OpenMM code with the backbone's topology and positions (N, CA, C; nanometers):
from openmm import Vec3, app, unit

residues = "UNK UNK UNK UNK UNK UNK UNK UNK UNK UNK UNK UNK UNK UNK UNK UNK UNK UNK UNK UNK UNK UNK UNK UNK UNK UNK UNK UNK UNK UNK UNK UNK UNK UNK UNK UNK UNK UNK UNK UNK UNK UNK UNK UNK UNK UNK UNK UNK UNK UNK UNK UNK UNK UNK UNK UNK UNK UNK UNK UNK UNK UNK UNK UNK UNK UNK UNK UNK UNK UNK UNK UNK UNK UNK UNK UNK UNK".split()
positions = [
    Vec3(-0.2919, -0.1920, 1.2167),
    Vec3(-0.4505, -0.1406, 1.2105),
    Vec3(-0.5021, -0.2153, 1.1527),
    Vec3(-0.6554, -0.1983, 1.2144),
    Vec3(-0.7490, -0.2768, 1.1905),
    Vec3(-0.7851, -0.2182, 1.0534),
    Vec3(-0.8114, -0.2771, 0.9195),
    Vec3(-0.8882, -0.2416, 0.8129),
    Vec3(-1.0143, -0.2594, 0.8635),
    Vec3(-1.1161, -0.1969, 0.8408),
    Vec3(-1.2631, -0.1876, 0.8613),
    Vec3(-1.3453, -0.1388, 0.6979),
    Vec3(-1.4550, -0.1640, 0.7074),
    Vec3(-1.5129, -0.0995, 0.5492),
    Vec3(-1.5775, 0.0310, 0.6250),
    Vec3(-1.5753, 0.0982, 0.5055),
    Vec3(-1.6523, 0.2209, 0.5627),
    Vec3(-1.7390, 0.2894, 0.4853),
    Vec3(-1.8895, 0.2700, 0.5159),
    Vec3(-1.9974, 0.2867, 0.4341),
    Vec3(-1.9949, 0.4131, 0.3766),
    Vec3(-2.0116, 0.4666, 0.2333),
    Vec3(-2.0174, 0.5560, 0.1430),
    Vec3(-2.1163, 0.6353, 0.1768),
    Vec3(-2.2493, 0.5949, 0.2393),
    Vec3(-2.3139, 0.7324, 0.3481),
    Vec3(-2.2692, 0.8129, 0.4130),
    Vec3(-2.1645, 0.7123, 0.5115),
    Vec3(-2.0755, 0.7760, 0.6028),
    Vec3(-1.9361, 0.8924, 0.5210),
    Vec3(-1.9295, 0.8341, 0.4842),
    Vec3(-1.7867, 0.8801, 0.4248),
    Vec3(-1.7122, 0.8753, 0.3336),
    Vec3(-1.6785, 0.9386, 0.2076),
    Vec3(-1.6128, 0.9146, 0.1258),
    Vec3(-1.4530, 0.9084, 0.1144),
    Vec3(-1.3673, 0.8484, 0.0499),
    Vec3(-1.2560, 0.8862, 0.0390),
    Vec3(-1.2026, 0.9653, -0.0298),
    Vec3(-1.0763, 1.0193, 0.0157),
    Vec3(-1.0558, 1.1447, -0.0575),
    Vec3(-1.0611, 1.1390, -0.2105),
    Vec3(-1.0136, 1.2646, -0.2441),
    Vec3(-1.0153, 1.2733, -0.4250),
    Vec3(-0.9500, 1.1959, -0.5128),
    Vec3(-0.8361, 1.1476, -0.5183),
    Vec3(-0.7306, 1.0813, -0.5596),
    Vec3(-0.7344, 0.9609, -0.5326),
    Vec3(-0.7577, 0.9381, -0.3835),
    Vec3(-0.7370, 0.8139, -0.3372),
    Vec3(-0.7364, 0.6799, -0.3999),
    Vec3(-0.6719, 0.5749, -0.4203),
    Vec3(-0.7458, 0.4369, -0.4626),
    Vec3(-0.7811, 0.3684, -0.3253),
    Vec3(-0.8681, 0.3200, -0.3508),
    Vec3(-0.9332, 0.2179, -0.2419),
    Vec3(-0.9735, 0.0898, -0.2669),
    Vec3(-1.0078, -0.0376, -0.1817),
    Vec3(-1.0721, -0.1640, -0.2184),
    Vec3(-1.2652, -0.0978, -0.2070),
    Vec3(-1.3051, -0.1372, -0.2772),
    Vec3(-1.4418, -0.0552, -0.3155),
    Vec3(-1.5512, -0.2220, -0.2701),
    Vec3(-1.6374, -0.2568, -0.2240),
    Vec3(-1.7000, -0.3574, -0.2046),
    Vec3(-1.8932, -0.2912, -0.3080),
    Vec3(-1.9416, -0.4174, -0.3295),
    Vec3(-2.0232, -0.3916, -0.3701),
    Vec3(-2.1272, -0.5435, -0.3579),
    Vec3(-2.2649, -0.4901, -0.2835),
    Vec3(-2.3519, -0.6102, -0.2523),
    Vec3(-2.4217, -0.6760, -0.3867),
    Vec3(-2.4125, -0.6576, -0.4922),
    Vec3(-2.4498, -0.7004, -0.5748),
    Vec3(-2.3478, -0.6979, -0.6910),
    Vec3(-2.4059, -0.9013, -0.7696),
    Vec3(-2.3228, -0.9922, -0.8707),
    Vec3(-2.2229, -0.8798, -0.9484),
    Vec3(-2.2330, -0.7955, -0.9944),
    Vec3(-2.2193, -0.6935, -1.0876),
    Vec3(-2.0973, -0.7965, -1.1502),
    Vec3(-1.9898, -0.8709, -1.0889),
    Vec3(-1.8478, -0.8742, -1.1158),
    Vec3(-1.8600, -1.0328, -1.1340),
    Vec3(-1.9565, -1.0886, -1.1434),
    Vec3(-1.9592, -1.2795, -1.0647),
    Vec3(-1.9489, -1.2848, -0.9826),
    Vec3(-1.8774, -1.3646, -0.9051),
    Vec3(-1.8267, -1.4081, -0.7992),
    Vec3(-1.7739, -1.3151, -0.7165),
    Vec3(-1.6990, -1.2128, -0.7943),
    Vec3(-1.6065, -1.0974, -0.6842),
    Vec3(-1.6645, -0.9933, -0.6461),
    Vec3(-1.7138, -0.9526, -0.5045),
    Vec3(-1.7454, -0.8083, -0.4871),
    Vec3(-1.6858, -0.7051, -0.4898),
    Vec3(-1.5558, -0.7050, -0.5036),
    Vec3(-1.5196, -0.5982, -0.4546),
    Vec3(-1.3782, -0.5711, -0.5905),
    Vec3(-1.3134, -0.4970, -0.5915),
    Vec3(-1.2438, -0.4200, -0.7158),
    Vec3(-1.1451, -0.2442, -0.6471),
    Vec3(-1.0324, -0.2410, -0.7335),
    Vec3(-0.9693, -0.1314, -0.6910),
    Vec3(-1.0064, 0.0085, -0.7390),
    Vec3(-1.0628, 0.1184, -0.6877),
    Vec3(-1.1622, 0.2240, -0.7731),
    Vec3(-1.1113, 0.3607, -0.6598),
    Vec3(-1.1572, 0.4595, -0.6999),
    Vec3(-1.1557, 0.5855, -0.5993),
    Vec3(-1.2802, 0.6461, -0.6087),
    Vec3(-1.3011, 0.7894, -0.5970),
    Vec3(-1.4524, 0.8072, -0.5533),
    Vec3(-1.5159, 0.8304, -0.6673),
    Vec3(-1.4449, 0.8812, -0.7690),
    Vec3(-1.4969, 0.8826, -0.9117),
    Vec3(-1.5712, 0.7425, -0.9061),
    Vec3(-1.5091, 0.6232, -0.9192),
    Vec3(-1.6113, 0.4904, -0.9169),
    Vec3(-1.7249, 0.4668, -0.8422),
    Vec3(-1.6596, 0.5287, -0.6979),
    Vec3(-1.7863, 0.5030, -0.5853),
    Vec3(-1.9299, 0.5951, -0.6476),
    Vec3(-1.9147, 0.7118, -0.7347),
    Vec3(-1.9999, 0.8106, -0.7645),
    Vec3(-2.0564, 0.7667, -0.9390),
    Vec3(-1.9827, 0.6964, -1.0295),
    Vec3(-2.0584, 0.6999, -1.1415),
    Vec3(-2.0891, 0.5715, -1.1628),
    Vec3(-2.0347, 0.5087, -1.1136),
    Vec3(-2.0890, 0.3246, -1.1323),
    Vec3(-2.2552, 0.3195, -1.0544),
    Vec3(-2.3512, 0.2810, -1.1483),
    Vec3(-2.4735, 0.2452, -1.0760),
    Vec3(-2.5302, 0.0920, -1.1676),
    Vec3(-2.6291, 0.0591, -1.1184),
    Vec3(-2.7065, -0.0410, -1.1485),
    Vec3(-2.8197, -0.0692, -1.1601),
    Vec3(-2.8838, -0.0837, -1.2247),
    Vec3(-3.0668, -0.0992, -1.1979),
    Vec3(-3.1297, -0.1899, -1.0712),
    Vec3(-3.2139, -0.1379, -0.9737),
    Vec3(-3.2676, -0.1806, -0.8691),
    Vec3(-3.4314, -0.1690, -0.9169),
    Vec3(-3.4543, -0.2923, -0.9671),
    Vec3(-3.6076, -0.2319, -1.0723),
    Vec3(-3.6095, -0.1655, -1.1597),
    Vec3(-3.6592, -0.0169, -1.1428),
    Vec3(-3.6342, 0.0842, -1.2079),
    Vec3(-3.5794, 0.1856, -1.1792),
    Vec3(-3.5088, 0.1427, -1.0782),
    Vec3(-3.4060, 0.2594, -0.9925),
    Vec3(-3.2582, 0.2661, -1.0041),
    Vec3(-3.1760, 0.3997, -1.0989),
    Vec3(-3.0697, 0.2981, -1.1199),
    Vec3(-2.9744, 0.3597, -0.9362),
    Vec3(-2.9020, 0.2580, -0.8901),
    Vec3(-2.8398, 0.2947, -0.7560),
    Vec3(-2.6888, 0.2819, -0.7687),
    Vec3(-2.5917, 0.3434, -0.6779),
    Vec3(-2.4845, 0.3072, -0.6764),
    Vec3(-2.4538, 0.1916, -0.6309),
    Vec3(-2.3795, 0.0962, -0.7430),
    Vec3(-2.3641, -0.0143, -0.7038),
    Vec3(-2.2001, -0.0521, -0.5529),
    Vec3(-2.1353, 0.0738, -0.5374),
    Vec3(-2.0843, 0.0522, -0.4381),
    Vec3(-2.1058, 0.0857, -0.3075),
    Vec3(-2.1130, 0.0207, -0.1853),
    Vec3(-2.1671, 0.0844, -0.0726),
    Vec3(-2.0663, 0.0669, 0.0471),
    Vec3(-1.9312, 0.0462, 0.0342),
    Vec3(-1.8262, 0.0594, 0.1319),
    Vec3(-1.6768, 0.0217, 0.0813),
    Vec3(-1.6337, 0.0806, 0.1243),
    Vec3(-1.4713, 0.0801, 0.0628),
    Vec3(-1.3511, 0.0944, 0.1755),
    Vec3(-1.2712, 0.0740, 0.1791),
    Vec3(-1.1062, 0.0961, 0.2660),
    Vec3(-1.0433, 0.1433, 0.2152),
    Vec3(-0.9230, 0.1532, 0.2797),
    Vec3(-0.7872, 0.2452, 0.2155),
    Vec3(-0.6947, 0.0763, 0.2023),
    Vec3(-0.6280, 0.1010, 0.0594),
    Vec3(-0.5309, -0.0195, 0.0682),
    Vec3(-0.4143, -0.0049, 0.1155),
    Vec3(-0.3631, -0.1535, 0.1689),
    Vec3(-0.2444, -0.1064, 0.2282),
    Vec3(-0.1225, -0.0702, 0.1754),
    Vec3(-0.0665, -0.0452, 0.2913),
    Vec3(0.0922, -0.0408, 0.2425),
    Vec3(0.1375, -0.0848, 0.1257),
    Vec3(0.2352, -0.0492, 0.0098),
    Vec3(0.3216, -0.1905, -0.0397),
    Vec3(0.3748, -0.2379, 0.0703),
    Vec3(0.4780, -0.3559, 0.0018),
    Vec3(0.5279, -0.4323, 0.0943),
    Vec3(0.7045, -0.3546, 0.1049),
    Vec3(0.7367, -0.3625, 0.1975),
    Vec3(0.8685, -0.3781, 0.2046),
    Vec3(1.0148, -0.4323, 0.1398),
    Vec3(1.0262, -0.4228, -0.0124),
    Vec3(1.0971, -0.5704, -0.1078),
    Vec3(1.2571, -0.5574, -0.0757),
    Vec3(1.3112, -0.6197, -0.0152),
    Vec3(1.4342, -0.6133, -0.0462),
    Vec3(1.5588, -0.7645, -0.0868),
    Vec3(1.6283, -0.7523, -0.1871),
    Vec3(1.6397, -0.8622, -0.2315),
    Vec3(1.5578, -0.9771, -0.2901),
    Vec3(1.4877, -0.9212, -0.3753),
    Vec3(1.3808, -1.0275, -0.3971),
    Vec3(1.3983, -1.0477, -0.5427),
    Vec3(1.4496, -1.1759, -0.5704),
    Vec3(1.4804, -1.1543, -0.7190),
    Vec3(1.3469, -1.3442, -0.7395),
    Vec3(1.3369, -1.2857, -0.8611),
    Vec3(1.1728, -1.3635, -0.9469),
    Vec3(1.2576, -1.5177, -0.9416),
    Vec3(1.2075, -1.6372, -0.8798),
    Vec3(1.2098, -1.7383, -0.9121),
    Vec3(1.3734, -1.7988, -0.8048),
    Vec3(1.4207, -1.7004, -0.7107),
    Vec3(1.4773, -1.7511, -0.6121),
    Vec3(1.4276, -1.8075, -0.5159),
    Vec3(1.4825, -1.9275, -0.4788),
    Vec3(1.4576, -1.9452, -0.3166),
    Vec3(1.5253, -1.9304, -0.2007),
    Vec3(1.4484, -1.8976, -0.1225),
    Vec3(1.5084, -1.8730, -0.0085),
    Vec3(1.5817, -1.9546, 0.0700),
] * unit.nanometer
topology = app.Topology()
chain = topology.addChain("A")
for resn in residues:
    res = topology.addResidue(resn, chain)
    for name in ("N", "CA", "C"):
        topology.addAtom(name, app.Element.getBySymbol(name[0]), res)
């Protein structure tokens, strides 16, 4: 399954769905992504000039958790 960014103006994630968020603004230093949800998209803003704008412009679903079998920390394969 190809993972593609979804524009927040086109579609929002489900209410409680945790997703990967993207911002084009340097609010996190050199990192332009974080994990959040729909509330993160609507509540987080920054000022561009004198106008507050939502900082997150795109999102994508998080991948499924990995299937872990017989994984022991520090063990060699």
